[in-house]
C-alpha positions in Angstrom: 2.3 -6.2 -21.5 -1.1 -5.2 -22.7 -3.4 -3.8 -20.0 -7.0 -3.9 -21.3 -8.5 -2.6 -18.0 -6.1 0.2 -17.1 -5.7 3.8 -18.3 -2.1 4.3 -19.2 -0.2 6.6 -16.9 -2.7 6.6 -14.0 -3.6 4.1 -11.3 -5.7 0.9 -11.1 -7.5 2.2 -8.0 -7.3 1.5 -4.3 -5.9 -2.0 -3.6 -5.8 -1.7 0.1 -5.3 0.4 3.2 -2.4 0.7 5.5 -3.5 1.0 9.1 -0.8 1.6 11.7 -1.5 0.8 15.3 0.1 0.7 18.7 -1.4 -2.7 19.4 -1.6 -5.2 16.6 -3.8 -7.7 18.5 -6.4 -5.1 19.5 -6.6 -3.7 16.0 -6.7 -7.1 14.3 -9.6 -8.1 16.7 -11.4 -4.9 15.7 -11.2 -5.6 11.9 -12.0 -9.3 12.6 -15.2 -8.1 14.3 -16.1 -6.2 11.1 -15.9 -9.4 9.1 -12.2 -9.3 7.9 -10.1 -12.5 7.8 -6.4 -12.9 8.3 -4.6 -13.6 5.0 -1.0 -13.1 5.9 0.5 -12.5 9.3 4.2 -11.7 9.9 6.1 -12.4 13.1 6.7 -8.7 13.7 3.3 -7.2 14.5 1.8 -6.8 11.1 -0.6 -8.7 8.8 -2.9 -8.4 5.8 -6.7 -8.8 6.3 -9.2 -9.3 3.6 -13.0 -9.3 3.6 -14.6 -12.4 2.1 -17.0 -10.1 0.1 -14.0 -8.6 -1.6 -12.9 -5.0 -1.7 -9.6 -3.5 -0.6 -7.4 -5.3 2.0 -6.4 -3.8 5.3 -2.7 -4.1 6.2 -2.3 -3.6 9.9 1.2 -2.7 11.1 2.3 -2.0 14.7 4.3 1.2 14.9 5.9 2.7 18.0 8.5 5.1 16.5 6.2 8.0 15.4 2.7 9.3 14.8 0.4 6.7 13.4 -0.8 7.0 9.8 -3.6 5.4 7.8 -3.2 5.6 4.1 -4.8 4.2 0.9 -2.6 2.0 -1.3 -3.2 2.3 -5.0 -1.7 0.2 -7.7 0.1 1.5 -10.7 0.8 -0.8 -13.7 4.1 0.8 -14.6 6.0 3.2 -12.4 8.0 4.6 -15.4 4.8 5.4 -17.3 3.0 7.0 -14.3 2.1 10.5 -15.4 -1.2 11.8 -14.1 -2.6 15.0 -15.6 -2.1 16.8 -12.3 1.5 16.0 -11.3 1.5 14.9 -7.6 4.0 16.1 -5.0 6.2 13.1 -4.2 7.1 12.6 -0.5 9.1 9.5 -1.6 10.0 8.4 -5.1 9.3 4.8 -6.4 11.7 2.6 -4.4 12.0 -1.2 -4.2 10.5 -2.6 -1.0 11.2 -5.8 0.9 7.6 -7.0 0.1 8.2 -7.2 -3.6 6.9 -4.0 -5.2 8.1 -0.5 -5.9 6.4 2.0 -3.6 6.1 5.8 -3.8 4.4 8.2 -1.5 2.6 11.2 -2.9 0.9 14.0 -1.0 -2.7 15.0 -1.4 -3.6 18.8 -1.2 -3.9 18.6 2.6 -0.5 16.8 3.0 -1.8 13.3 3.7 0.2 10.5 2.2 -1.1 8.2 -0.5 0.9 5.1 -1.3 1.4 3.9 -4.9 2.7 0.4 -5.6 4.1 -0.7 -8.9 5.7 -3.9 -10.1 9.5 -4.3 -9.6 11.7 -3.8 -12.6 13.5 -7.0 -13.7 16.4 -7.7 -11.4 15.2 -5.3 -8.6 14.4 -6.2 -5.0 15.6 -8.1 -2.0 18.5 -5.8 -1.3 19.0 -4.2 2.1 17.9 -0.5 2.2 
């Protein structure tokens, strides 16, 4: 496809933020108090919240297994063509997810994770991993 608004090989900017929490209800209420509205809620302590004025979404996910993370989620038009001038350190390569994208995790210079999401390749997805 032709991407008029994207620079080949880099990202399309921040699409959203992942916010992990110990208590979905409390965190959802916090973001609601800041003007965010529920767009999608799952039955397992997670949901996507969007501000009516626009801007990145907030995806809240309950997490009890490990230390909580908050990370920006950037979109990439084509995982195969992703080749920024400064090659990032990958914590996880592009992998199909159960929510219908390919996701990679890259590390910033301080070791924080940044998520990159790209479209699935034809025929990928919905397998158990």
